[in-house]
C-alpha positions in Angstrom: 0.0 0.2 0.0 2.8 2.5 1.1 4.2 1.7 -2.7 1.2 2.3 -4.2 1.1 5.8 -2.1 4.4 6.4 -3.0 3.8 5.9 -6.9 0.8 8.1 -7.2 2.5 10.8 -5.5 5.5 10.4 -7.9 2.8 10.6 -10.5 1.1 13.6 -9.6 4.5 15.5 -9.0 4.9 14.5 -12.7 2.1 15.9 -13.6 2.2 18.8 -11.8 5.4 19.5 -13.3 5.0 19.3 -17.2 1.5 19.7 -17.2 -0.4 21.9 -14.4 2.4 24.5 -13.8 2.9 25.2 -17.7 -0.8 25.5 -18.1 -1.3 28.0 -14.9 1.6 30.0 -16.5 0.0 29.8 -19.8 -3.2 31.3 -18.3 -0.9 34.0 -16.5 1.0 35.1 -19.5 -2.1 35.3 -21.4 -3.4 37.4 -18.4 -0.3 39.7 -18.7 -1.4 40.1 -22.7 -4.7 41.4 -21.8 -3.5 44.3 -19.6 -0.9 45.1 -21.9 -3.5 45.2 -24.9 -5.7 47.3 -22.3 -3.0 49.5 -21.4 -2.3 50.1 -25.1 -5.8 51.1 -25.8 -5.3 53.5 -23.6 -2.0 55.4 -24.2 -3.1 55.2 -28.0 -5.8 57.4 -27.5 -3.9 59.5 -25.2 -0.9 60.0 -28.1 -3.8 61.0 -31.0 -5.3 63.3 -28.3 -2.3 65.1 -27.7 -1.1 64.9 -31.4 -4.8 66.6 -32.3 -3.4 69.3 -30.5 -0.4 69.6 -32.3 -1.3 69.4 -35.6 -0.6 65.9 -35.8 3.2 65.6 -34.7 4.6 62.6 -35.1 6.7 63.4 -32.2 4.3 64.7 -29.6 2.3 61.1 -30.4 5.3 59.0 -29.6 6.4 61.4 -26.4 2.4 60.7 -25.4 2.6 57.1 -26.5 5.4 56.2 -24.4 3.8 57.9 -21.1 0.9 55.6 -21.5 3.1 52.9 -21.9 5.0 53.1 -18.3 3.1 50.5 -16.5 4.3 48.0 -18.4 8.2 48.9 -17.9 7.5 50.2 -14.0 9.3 47.5 -11.7 9.0 47.7 -8.3 7.7 45.3 -5.4 7.3 48.4 -3.3 3.9 50.3 -3.2 4.8 53.8 -5.2 4.4 56.9 -3.2 5.3 60.1 -3.5 9.0 59.3 -2.5 10.1 56.7 -4.9 8.2 57.8 -7.7 10.4 59.5 -9.7 13.0 56.6 -9.1 10.1 54.2 -10.4 8.6 56.5 -13.2 11.5 58.0 -14.9 13.6 54.4 -15.7 10.1 53.1 -17.3 9.9 56.2 -19.3 13.1 56.2 -20.5 12.8 52.2 -21.1 9.4 53.0 -22.9 10.5 56.0 -24.9 13.6 53.6 -26.3 10.7 51.1 -27.6 8.4 53.6 -29.1 11.2 55.1 -31.4 12.3 51.8 -32.6 10.7 51.0 -35.8 11.6 46.9 -34.9 9.3 47.3 -31.5 6.6 49.9 -32.4 4.6 50.9 -35.6 2.3 54.1 -35.9 0.3 54.3 -38.6 -1.5 57.3 -39.7 -4.9 55.6 -41.7 -6.3 59.5 -41.6 -6.3 62.1 -43.0 -4.5 60.2 -46.3 -2.1 61.6 -49.1 -4.9 61.9 -51.0 -6.7 63.9 -48.1 -3.9 66.5 -48.5 -4.1 66.6 -52.1 -7.6 67.4 -51.7 -7.7 70.1 -49.2 -4.6 71.5 -48.3 -4.2 75.0 -48.2 -1.2 77.6 -47.5 -2.5 79.4 -44.3 -0.2 81.9 -42.6 2.7 80.8 -44.6 1.9 77.0 -43.8 0.5 73.9 -45.8 -2.1 72.3 -43.9 -5.7 71.3 -44.1 -7.8 74.0 -42.7 -9.7 73.2 -39.0 -11.6 76.2 -38.8 -15.5 76.6 -39.4 -15.8 73.4 -40.5 -20.0 73.3 -39.6 -20.0 75.8 -42.3 -17.9 74.1 -44.8 -18.8 72.0 -47.9 -19.5 68.9 -47.3 -18.8 67.8 -51.0 -16.2 64.8 -51.6 -12.4 65.5 -52.7 -11.8 64.3 -56.3 -9.0 61.9 -55.0 -9.6 61.3 -51.3 -13.2 61.0 -52.0 -13.8 62.4 -48.2 -15.2 65.5 -47.3 -13.0 68.2 -45.5 -14.7 67.2 -42.3 -14.3 63.5 -42.4 -10.2 64.9 -43.8 -10.3 66.1 -40.4 -10.5 63.0 -38.0 -7.4 61.6 -36.7 -7.5 57.6 -37.2 -4.2 56.3 -35.5 -3.2 52.1 -35.3 -0.2 51.4 -33.4 1.0 47.8 -33.2 3.4 47.1 -30.4 5.8 44.5 -29.4 4.9 42.8 -26.1 7.3 41.4 -24.3 6.6 38.1 -22.4 7.2 37.1 -19.0 7.4 33.4 -18.2 10.3 31.2 -19.6 8.9 28.2 -21.7 5.7 29.4 -22.2 7.5 32.5 -24.3 9.3 30.2 -26.4 5.5 28.0 -27.1 3.8 30.8 -27.6 5.8 32.5 -30.0 6.4 29.6 -31.9 3.2 28.9 -32.8 2.2 32.6 -33.5 4.9 32.8 -36.1 3.9 30.3 -38.4 0.2 31.3 -38.2 1.2 35.2 -38.8 3.2 36.2 -42.0 2.8 39.8 -41.3 6.8 41.3 -42.1 6.7 43.7 -38.7 5.0 41.0 -36.8 7.5 38.4 -37.5 10.1 41.1 -36.2 8.4 40.9 -32.8 8.6 37.2 -32.7 11.9 37.2 -33.5 12.7 39.3 -30.4 10.6 36.7 -28.7 7.8 39.2 -28.0 4.3 39.3 -29.1 2.5 42.0 -31.0 -0.5 43.6 -30.0 -2.2 46.6 -31.4 -4.7 49.7 -30.4 -6.6 51.8 -32.3 -7.9 55.5 -31.8 -10.3 58.0 -33.9 -10.6 61.6 -32.8 -11.6 65.0 -34.1 -8.5 66.8 -35.3 -8.3 70.1 -32.5 -6.0 71.7 -35.0 -5.0 72.1 -38.7 -3.7 68.9 -39.9 0.1 69.5 -41.4 1.8 66.9 -43.5 5.2 68.2 -42.5 4.1 66.9 -38.8 2.6 63.5 -39.5 5.4 61.5 -40.9 4.5 58.8 -43.3 0.9 58.0 -44.4 -1.2 56.1 -46.1 
C-alpha cells in the first residue's frame, strides 16, 4: 500500500511539473497580455489626443504613447509613493521611449488623413501648408476628387499602433512565439517574434483640434 501511495505521489509531481505548472503559467501570461492590450489602447488614445492638439505631430504622439505605456515598464515590489515615484517612473519612461522610437518594436500608422486627403484639401494658411480646421460646420461637404471624402472627414485623426509586447514566463514564451510565428506572415509581427515578443495593436479615432500638417505627421497612407 505504501508503495502504491508513493507511486501516486511521484505521478502527481510529474503531472504537476509537466502539465499543471505550464498550464497555470500560460493562463497568467495571457492575462498579462490582456492587461498590455488594455494599456496600449489607453496609451494610443492619449497619444492621438495629444497629437490632435499639435497638428498631428509624430513626435508628440510618440512621447505621449511612451507615457501611456509606462505601467508596462515600471518594476518595483514596493508601493509607489511620493518618495519613490520618480525613481520608478523615470526609468520606466526611458525604457518605454526607447521601444516607442524603435521601428522594430513599435509601428505607428496614420490611417487618416491620407495623402489623398492632403491633395484635396491642403491650403497655405499663415505661410504653412495644412488642412483647414476652422469653421468646419460651415464648409461644403462635397467629396474631394482624390480622397472621395469631405473636408470634415479629412479632419478625423485615425491612428493604429502595433507594439511588440514582452513575454514574462520562460518556456511559455517560446511556445507562444513558436506557434504564432508559423501562423502569421506580417513582416512587422515576424520582427516581434524574432525578439521573443508578441505583437498587439491599438486604434484611436477622434477629431483634429488643430489643422493637420503633412510635415508634422510622418508617413501617411
